[in-house]
Structure formats: C-alpha cells, structure tokens
N, C-alpha and C positions, 0 to 999 in steps of 0.2 A: 472323888474324881481326881485322877492323876494329871500332872502337867503334860502338855503335848510334847512329844519328842521333837527336837529341832537340831539342825546342823549347827556346829560350833561357831562358824564365822558369820554367816548372814542370817542365822535363825530361821532358816527355811523349814517349814513343817515336814516331818517325816511320817511315813506310813507306819502304823502299828500292827502287830500280829492280831488277826481276827477283828480288825477294825471294820465297822460298817461304813458305807459310803466313802470308800477310799478316794474316789474321784474328786471329792471336795478338798481333801488335803493336798492331793496331787495338783489340782488346778490352782490352789492358793500359792503353792511353791512356784508354779510356772508364772503366775502374775508377778510375784516378787522378782523372779529372775529377769522377766521382761523389763522391769523398771530399773534394775540395778546393773545389769551387764551393759557395758558401754553407756553408763549413766549420763543422762542429759536432763537438766531441769529447766523449766521456763524462766524462773526467777527465784530470788531468795537470798538470804533468809528473810522471810515475811512473817508477820504476826497474825494476819488475817487470811483465812482461806479465800480463794477467788470465788466470785459469785456464780460463775457459769463455766465450770471446768469441762473439758472434753475428755472422752475416753482415752486413757493412756498418758495424759499429761501429768507431769510431776513438778513439784516445787520443794524447796528447802524450807522447813518450818523454823521460825525465829526462836529467840530465847524466851519470849513471853507470849506464847500463842493464845489465841482466843477462839471462841466458837467451837466448831467441829475439830479443830486442831488442839484444843486444850489438853495439857498433859503429854504432848508429843514434841517438846522442845528439841530442836536440832535434827529431828528425823527427816527423812525423805518421804514426802506425802505424794501418793499417786492415786488419781481418780480412776476407779475401775468398777464396772458392774453397778453403777449408781451409788458408790460409796467410796470412802477413803481407805486406803491401805497405807500402813506406815512401816518404814524400815529404819531401825536404829542404826546410825552410822558407826563404823569402827575406825579406830585410829589409822590414818594413812589412806582412807577411802577418798577417791577423787571423782568429781563430777564436772561436766561442762555446763555453764550457765548460758543458755541460749540468748538471753536478753542483751548480753554484751560480749559473748564469746569467751569470757574468763574461765580459767580452770581453777576450781576451788578444791581445797584439801581439808579434810577433817583432822584436827590435831589432838583429838581425844577430849576436847571440851568445846571447841567452836570451829566454824568453817572459816578458812582464811583464803584470801585471793592474792593475786600478785600486787606488789606495792607499786606506787607511782615513783618514777624516776624523773627528776627535773633535768631538763636539757641545760648544757653549759651555756652561760652567757659570755659574750665577747669581752674584750678588755685586756688589760696587761697580765691578768692572772689565768689566762686560758689553759695553760698547762696544768696547773693545780686543779682547776675546775674539771677539766677533761679526765684527769686521774680519779677525781672524786666520783664522777658519773660512771666511769668504767668500773670502779670498785663497787658502787651500788648495783650496777647491772649484774656483776658476777654474783653478788649476794642473792639477788632475786632469782637468777638462774639456778643457783644451788637450792634455794628454798622450794622451787617448783620441781626439783629433781631432774633438771635438764643439764646440769653441769656438776662435775666434781672437780674442784680446784685443788691444786697442790702446791 
C-alpha cells in the first residue's frame, strides 16, 4: 500500500487517480481546513483529552500527551464525527486560545504565547523603569509579529 498523497504545508489528503470513495478523502481535507483556517482552540497545551468534547472543538496537545492523544505531542486536536483528528503544526502557525484570548505561535518545537510585562513602580527611578517596560513591550510586539522596530 502506498502512502496517501498530501499537500506539503498542512498535510491535507489529496485525491488519487482511480481512487475509490473519493468523498472520504475530500471530507477529511475539509474537516482539517475547518479546524485550521482562522484556528481557534479552547485551551492548551494540555496532556489529557477533555472528557466530553463537542463537535468541532479543538485543543493544543501538550508535550506529554495521554490517552487518545498519545503520540500526538504539540498537535492541534479537533473532535469531529465522534473521534479525534490531529494536525501537526508548522513553524510560524498561529492560533487563538479562547480560554484567555492569547495568540499562540508554534516556533518549530513548542507553542509560545505573549510574555508578561511588569508595570513600572513609582519612585525616584521612574524614568529608567518606564524605559525598561517600554523596551519589554517592544520586544513582545516584535515576537508576536505586530511590530518591526528599527
């Protein structure tokens, strides 16, 4: 048996010449597109799959997954048609985590979110503290692809 043909970026299944039941392959590709285009996950990275997922809900699988997610570290897991569908992330892929509204980016090994920036505290060093906070803010905006500083 040969490997299934797939697209190079998102590994969406492609139809093959003389393939029987082409609708199965086509539907699988549509389910993955539905989960990945304007990707939004409920939460994650998580090790354990949720107990009662609803149709179309997605999560980010953690580094050490268990149960039905075993072997799918860092993947996007989507519940569809009574089972899990997994999409391997690509470097630069972004998702919105609905639990807190954070935008996560896959850096080719893990999912990273925005960093926490401490507010400046008053006192006699307010100017240096303000500069430090502004510098940290610029770095975070650059990391999220929202700013290119020069």
